[in-house]
KOLBA-396891 format. One line per 2 residues: number of its first residue (from 1); their letters; for each residue x, y, z of C-alpha. Coordinates in steps of 0.2 Angstrom, whole numbers. Layout:
<recs>
NUM) A) X:Y:Z; ...
</recs>
This chain:
<recs>
1) MY) 49:-120:73; 52:-108:62
3) RS) 53:-93:76; 56:-89:92
5) HN) 50:-70:91; 49:-60:77
7) CG) 58:-46:66; 49:-31:77
9) EL) 50:-38:96; 68:-39:101
11) NA) 79:-26:109; 91:-23:123
13) SN) 83:-33:136; 85:-47:125
15) IN) 103:-46:125; 111:-64:125
17) TE) 96:-74:121; 98:-87:107
19) VT) 84:-85:97; 75:-87:80
21) LA) 71:-78:66; 60:-80:49
23) GW) 57:-65:36; 64:-58:20
25) VQ) 80:-52:14; 78:-31:15
27) KS) 96:-28:8; 114:-35:14
29) RD) 130:-27:16; 147:-37:14
31) KG) 163:-28:18; 172:-46:16
33) FM) 175:-52:34; 159:-44:42
35) NW) 142:-46:34; 126:-37:37
37) VD) 110:-42:31; 92:-35:37
39) LR) 79:-46:40; 58:-40:37
41) DR) 45:-47:42; 27:-42:45
43) YG) 34:-34:60; 48:-24:58
45) IT) 66:-26:55; 82:-33:62
47) QL) 99:-33:58; 111:-51:56
49) IF) 127:-50:59; 141:-65:50
51) DE) 158:-62:57; 172:-70:47
53) SR) 182:-72:65; 165:-78:75
55) TD) 154:-87:61; 154:-105:57
57) KT) 162:-104:40; 151:-114:30
59) VF) 137:-101:35; 147:-86:32
61) EL) 149:-92:14; 134:-95:11
63) AK) 127:-77:19; 139:-73:3
65) TL) 123:-80:-8; 107:-71:0
67) GR) 99:-59:-13; 86:-46:-8
69) EF) 70:-55:-4; 78:-72:0
71) VI) 67:-79:12; 78:-87:28
73) QV) 77:-95:45; 92:-89:57
75) KG) 96:-94:73; 111:-85:83
77) TV) 111:-74:98; 106:-55:101
79) IE) 118:-46:103; 122:-26:108
81) RE) 123:-17:93; 139:-5:91
83) AK) 130:9:78; 115:10:87
85) NK) 100:15:76; 87:25:84
87) NI) 73:28:71; 68:6:72
89) PT) 60:-4:89; 73:-16:87
91) GE) 91:0:85; 101:-7:102
93) IE) 103:-25:95; 106:-36:82
95) IL) 109:-58:78; 125:-65:81
97) VT) 121:-79:66; 125:-97:69
99) EL) 114:-104:59; 107:-100:41
101) TI) 94:-109:34; 88:-103:15
103) LN) 68:-106:15; 67:-99:-2
105) AA) 77:-92:-16; 71:-76:-27
107) LT) 72:-68:-42; 76:-49:-40
109) PP) 61:-39:-38; 55:-28:-52
111) FT) 55:-16:-41; 62:-9:-22
113) IE) 51:-15:-9; 54:-1:1
115) DE) 44:14:7; 51:26:-7
117) TD) 50:13:-20; 56:15:-39
119) GG) 40:6:-45; 26:16:-52
121) ED) 9:14:-51; 8:1:-64
123) IR) 20:-12:-63; 15:-10:-43
125) MK) -1:-17:-47; 4:-30:-59
127) YR) 17:-39:-41; 3:-32:-31
129) YL) 10:-47:-18; 29:-37:-18
131) DI) 20:-21:-16; 9:-27:2
133) RR) 26:-33:7; 30:-11:9
135) NP) 27:-1:26; 13:10:14
137) VK) 2:-3:10; 4:-16:25
139) NS) 1:-1:37; -15:5:25
141) LL) -19:-14:25; -17:-17:45
143) FR) -23:2:48; -41:-4:37
145) HK) -43:-22:47; -40:-9:66
147) VA) -56:1:59; -64:-13:55
149) ME) -62:-20:72; -69:-5:80
151) VR) -84:-6:67; -90:-23:75
153) KY) -84:-20:90; -94:-4:93
155) LS) -110:-10:85; -110:-26:92
157) DL) -110:-17:112; -124:-10:104
159) DF) -132:-29:103; -131:-27:85
161) CE) -129:-45:73; -118:-48:61
163) VE) -128:-58:48; -121:-63:32
165) TP) -134:-60:13; -132:-69:-3
167) YL) -121:-64:-13; -129:-74:-31
169) IK) -144:-63:-31; -160:-58:-43
171) ST) -157:-42:-54; -168:-25:-49
173) PE) -164:-9:-54; -154:2:-42
175) GA) -144:14:-53; -128:8:-59
177) RD) -128:-6:-72; -128:-25:-60
179) FV) -114:-38:-62; -122:-55:-68
181) VP) -119:-74:-66; -124:-85:-77
183) SR) -135:-101:-72; -129:-117:-78
185) MN) -144:-126:-67; -158:-114:-74
187) EG) -154:-114:-94; -154:-95:-100
189) QF) -155:-85:-84; -144:-77:-73
191) YA) -141:-71:-57; -133:-50:-52
193) LP) -119:-46:-39; -127:-36:-27
195) QS) -126:-17:-27; -131:-17:-8
197) PQ) -141:-32:4; -155:-18:1
199) TF) -170:-31:-1; -162:-42:11
201) KQ) -158:-33:27; -175:-25:26
203) LL) -182:-44:27; -169:-47:42
205) MV) -181:-33:50; -198:-41:44
207) GG) -190:-58:52; -189:-50:69
209) MD) -167:-46:69; -169:-29:75
211) KY) -154:-22:71; -142:-30:58
213) FQ) -124:-25:54; -113:-31:41
215) IV) -94:-28:34; -99:-35:18
217) KC) -95:-35:-4; -104:-24:-15
219) FR) -105:-25:-35; -105:-9:-47
221) DE) -101:-9:-66; -98:9:-67
223) DL) -85:20:-73; -72:23:-60
225) RA) -62:35:-52; -49:34:-38
227) DR) -62:33:-25; -72:21:-35
229) QP) -71:1:-38; -80:-11:-48
231) EF) -81:-19:-31; -83:-11:-12
233) TQ) -86:-14:6; -100:-8:17
235) ID) -102:-5:35; -122:-13:30
237) CE) -134:-8:42; -152:-9:47
239) MA) -164:-7:64; -182:-10:67
241) FV) -193:2:78; -182:17:75
243) EQ) -186:34:68; -172:46:60
245) ED) -168:54:76; -163:37:84
247) IL) -153:29:69; -143:50:68
249) NV) -137:44:85; -130:29:82
251) FE) -120:33:72; -115:52:75
253) GL) -108:40:89; -99:28:77
255) TR) -90:41:70; -87:49:87
257) HL) -79:33:94; -68:28:78
259) LK) -63:46:76; -57:43:94
261) EI) -51:27:95; -42:26:78
263) KG) -35:46:74; -36:50:97
265) IE) -47:65:92; -63:71:99
267) VE) -77:76:90; -93:83:98
269) KF) -101:93:84; -110:84:69
271) PR) -120:102:61; -138:95:51
273) IT) -140:104:35; -153:101:20
275) YD) -148:97:3; -155:113:-2
277) YA) -145:122:10; -129:112:4
279) MK) -134:115:-13; -136:133:-10
281) TY) -121:136:-2; -107:126:-6
283) GN) -114:121:-24; -113:102:-22
285) DK) -122:89:-6; -106:83:3
287) PD) -97:99:8; -80:100:15
289) IR) -83:115:30; -64:113:35
291) FG) -64:132:27; -76:144:21
293) MK) -78:149:4; -98:149:5
295) FG) -110:153:-10; -115:171:-12
297) EL) -128:174:-24; -127:191:-34
299) NE) -141:189:-46; -152:205:-35
301) FA) -132:214:-34; -128:210:-51
303) QH) -140:211:-64; -148:227:-74
305) KD) -131:234:-75; -127:235:-93
307) FP) -118:219:-92; -128:206:-104
309) VF) -114:190:-97; -124:191:-79
311) NT) -141:202:-87; -145:181:-96
313) AE) -141:172:-85; -152:161:-71
315) LV) -139:160:-56; -125:173:-52
317) VG) -113:169:-37; -97:171:-31
319) IA) -86:166:-17; -74:175:-8
321) VP) -55:166:-6; -45:173:8
323) GA) -28:180:5; -30:179:-14
325) GN) -31:199:-15; -12:197:-20
327) YT) -16:185:-34; -7:191:-49
329) RK) -15:193:-67; -4:176:-74
331) EI) -12:166:-58; -29:173:-60
333) DG) -28:170:-80; -21:152:-75
335) LI) -37:151:-62; -49:157:-77
337) DW) -42:146:-90; -44:130:-75
339) VK) -65:131:-74; -64:132:-95
341) RP) -58:118:-96; -71:103:-102
343) QV) -73:94:-85; -78:110:-77
345) GA) -87:117:-91; -88:137:-89
347) SG) -87:151:-101; -77:165:-92
349) MV) -76:171:-74; -77:190:-65
351) YA) -63:193:-53; -65:208:-40
353) KY) -51:210:-28; -54:218:-11
355) ND) -39:233:-8; -32:234:11
357) DG) -38:251:9; -56:247:7
359) TI) -59:250:-10; -64:234:-25
361) KS) -57:232:-40; -64:220:-56
363) SV) -64:214:-72; -80:220:-73
365) DK) -76:241:-67; -83:248:-83
367) FY) -103:239:-77; -101:240:-58
369) DQ) -97:256:-47; -89:253:-28
371) DD) -104:252:-20; -112:237:-32
373) LA) -94:230:-28; -97:233:-8
375) KW) -112:222:-8; -103:210:-19
377) AK) -92:210:-7; -105:206:10
379) AT) -113:194:1; -98:185:-1
381) EA) -91:187:14; -77:195:10
383) NP) -63:206:20; -51:215:14
385) GD) -37:207:6; -50:193:-3
387) MI) -52:191:-22; -67:185:-27
389) FV) -75:175:-42; -90:175:-50
391) LS) -98:163:-63; -114:163:-70
393) GP) -129:152:-81; -139:140:-79
395) AN) -142:137:-61; -136:117:-56
397) KT) -122:116:-70; -115:135:-62
399) RA) -119:129:-45; -109:112:-49
401) QL) -95:124:-59; -92:136:-43
403) SA) -92:120:-32; -74:112:-43
405) LR) -65:129:-43; -70:130:-23
407) ME) -62:113:-21; -49:116:-32
409) LA) -43:132:-20; -45:127:-6
411) TR) -32:111:-12; -20:126:-17
413) LG) -20:136:-3; -17:121:10
415) LR) -35:122:17; -39:104:16
417) KP) -29:96:31; -31:77:30
419) EE) -28:78:53; -44:89:52
421) FA) -60:82:52; -76:91:50
423) PL) -93:77:49; -109:84:47
425) WV) -128:76:40; -136:82:27
427) VD) -155:77:29; -169:82:14
429) FP) -165:76:1; -176:77:-13
431) LL) -187:60:-14; -185:60:-33
433) EL) -177:65:-48; -182:70:-62
435) DE) -172:64:-79; -172:79:-91
437) ES) -170:61:-106; -184:51:-101
439) GR) -197:63:-92; -196:52:-80
441) YH) -193:54:-62; -181:40:-55
443) AM) -177:39:-37; -164:48:-31
445) HH) -159:36:-17; -170:19:-21
447) PF) -185:15:-22; -186:11:-3
449) TS) -186:27:3; -200:35:14
451) PK) -206:50:12; -206:65:23
453) PE) -224:60:30; -229:80:29
455) DM) -226:79:10; -235:64:5
457) AL) -250:74:-3; -238:82:-16
459) LE) -235:65:-23; -250:69:-35
461) TE) -246:88:-40; -228:92:-37
463) PG) -216:76:-35; -202:85:-37
465) KV) -204:92:-20; -208:81:-9
467) RA) -193:75:3; -185:59:7
469) NA) -184:55:25; -167:52:21
471) YD) -149:57:26; -130:56:24
473) MV) -116:58:35; -103:70:23
475) LN) -85:69:31; -73:80:24
477) GN) -79:83:8; -84:67:4
479) EI) -99:55:8; -95:40:19
481) GG) -112:33:22; -131:37:17
483) GS) -149:30:24; -164:34:24
485) IR) -181:30:33; -188:11:23
487) IH) -204:12:16; -214:-1:28
489) DK) -231:-5:22; -237:-11:2
491) AT) -248:2:-3; -234:17:3
493) QQ) -222:5:-8; -237:0:-24
495) LM) -237:22:-24; -220:23:-25
497) FK) -218:10:-38; -233:21:-46
499) YL) -225:36:-46; -209:30:-53
501) GF) -217:22:-68; -219:4:-63
503) TE) -233:-5:-69; -242:-17:-57
505) EE) -236:-32:-67; -217:-25:-66
507) AK) -217:-20:-49; -222:-38:-43
509) AQ) -207:-45:-53; -195:-33:-47
511) FG) -201:-34:-30; -216:-46:-27
513) FL) -205:-56:-13; -203:-40:-3
515) MD) -222:-31:-7; -229:-49:0
517) AF) -215:-48:16; -225:-30:21
519) QF) -241:-40:21; -235:-51:37
521) GA) -233:-38:48; -216:-27:43
523) PP) -210:-17:58; -206:3:55
525) HG) -187:2:51; -173:11:44
527) GL) -155:10:41; -138:17:33
529) AF) -121:13:25; -106:18:27
531) GL) -91:14:13; -79:6:20
533) DR) -64:10:8; -66:29:8
535) LV) -69:30:27; -52:22:28
537) AI) -44:32:16; -51:46:23
539) LG) -48:44:44; -28:36:34
541) GQ) -26:54:28; -26:48:8
543) ET) -38:55:-5; -38:37:-13
545) IR) -46:21:-9; -34:9:-16
547) DF) -19:8:-6; -32:5:8
549) IA) -39:-12:-4; -27:-28:-5
551) FP) -33:-32:-23; -38:-16:-30
553) KN) -45:-17:-48; -38:-2:-60
555) NS) -47:13:-67; -52:0:-82
557) GR) -60:-11:-69; -47:-24:-74
559) DV) -34:-34:-61; -17:-31:-69
561) MI) -10:-46:-57; -22:-59:-63
563) DA) -27:-53:-79; -45:-52:-74
565) PA) -58:-50:-85; -53:-64:-94
567) AI) -63:-75:-111; -68:-92:-104
569) DD) -66:-106:-113; -80:-112:-125
571) SQ) -85:-127:-117; -88:-119:-101
573) LK) -102:-104:-113; -107:-121:-120
575) EL) -111:-128:-105; -119:-111:-98
577) SI) -130:-109:-113; -121:-93:-120
579) KL) -117:-88:-137; -107:-70:-138
581) DL) -109:-60:-152; -95:-47:-150
583) N) -100:-37:-168
</recs>
């Protein structure tokens, strides 16, 4: 038995108990005649004491050789600690050690294994197994486990069945690049890693499983950022004989359950807004509604006033920033420079200060009088003391620019509070979106999304106006999940493939197995997938998902710890019938 207790459970009730502990040396403090060692494991820290007058001489001298991160086992007696530490659960006691065994010596780690470490991100990712010993990372992984267990409990209690689907599948067009895997036994052919289990969960509905879920790895070869990894985890769900309302109710319930069990927060209100309203009011389809700053469209009040910048714009739109009326010219110029950055792309910005006395002072006073500016204030819901910022240009581009500014200002003003949660549903997405380069329509979600029945006739005449039977859940400005009612009959699916530009032969080659399955009695069905990594990070009050993944990749998609991806041996390439052309 390596241990009788862990390093986080002993307290004053255990005084005079003989115990055995094992763990890592956090630190030691050698005073010559007395040596204290902090022993750490996953559960906490217990202080050990080696006393020259009470400890065996051999044990006492061995304790002096202990370095940081040595793995040791000790036996001893729980005694009352003289200088108590109220900051840790074991702070009232210490262990008077009688036996010490060094289980494994350790090199000095390249950074301190403490909550506040001196290690930068690169070095900590290289030695991720050491970083996991630190409380922030360890606790993030335990937090993820807790969320996953609550998900399984909630869905299982609703009679969902967890079913595993394969990782080696066929490459299908789903929006991002596939990771491909060569097949040795099928020369010149490749598997793909799944971007999602989409077709398999639909086949499970054809198979009569009725309610399926899976916490599953998915893979997409796309550009990375703080909240995106090449391999990520979904809470993947599908239900048969359901309509949109059934699915929304189930997953509102799951979100309420997680907020209550994980955060102790009761959330009853899940607003529902349409995609068009989200884009017009917030400039994106995943709005953060923890704060206001709704868009106010100003074309009616800002054009035809001899100001050519606005007169030639497709859209003039502004937001009122609460309490920003006291911004200095330097601060305003800084924001103008911020929106001109290539990442945002605005050519400039107009501003108007709403004074406490009710007057409005703008950067375009030459062209607009107080009556005009009062209409700007009304449209943006500005109050005295606020600042109105206005952008103009092509509609979609300008909305995206103002949305970026809105989020940046909310961050600067402390309005994006991590312990405040504001979920909502965005519904009625467009079924198709036009690729301006190719002139072809693409599925906004995926090719299996059902159109709204009342919009079916528009597929022939105005495909861009067809709404999808699709929905996203948004939490604190992040899309945490999305799904749709699926197409469940062959005729409609063939029609969808037609409008996506597939020939009959291409559709059969790519999705013939699914089309065939629909001929054997597919039930009406739909589903949803939550991004577990992102959901856990938001519940944990973080923007980045990396600390909630045990072994993440960096922004180049590399695992710097194991140095992957890496070249493979020539003999392996030959066995797979692969010849490299790197020119």
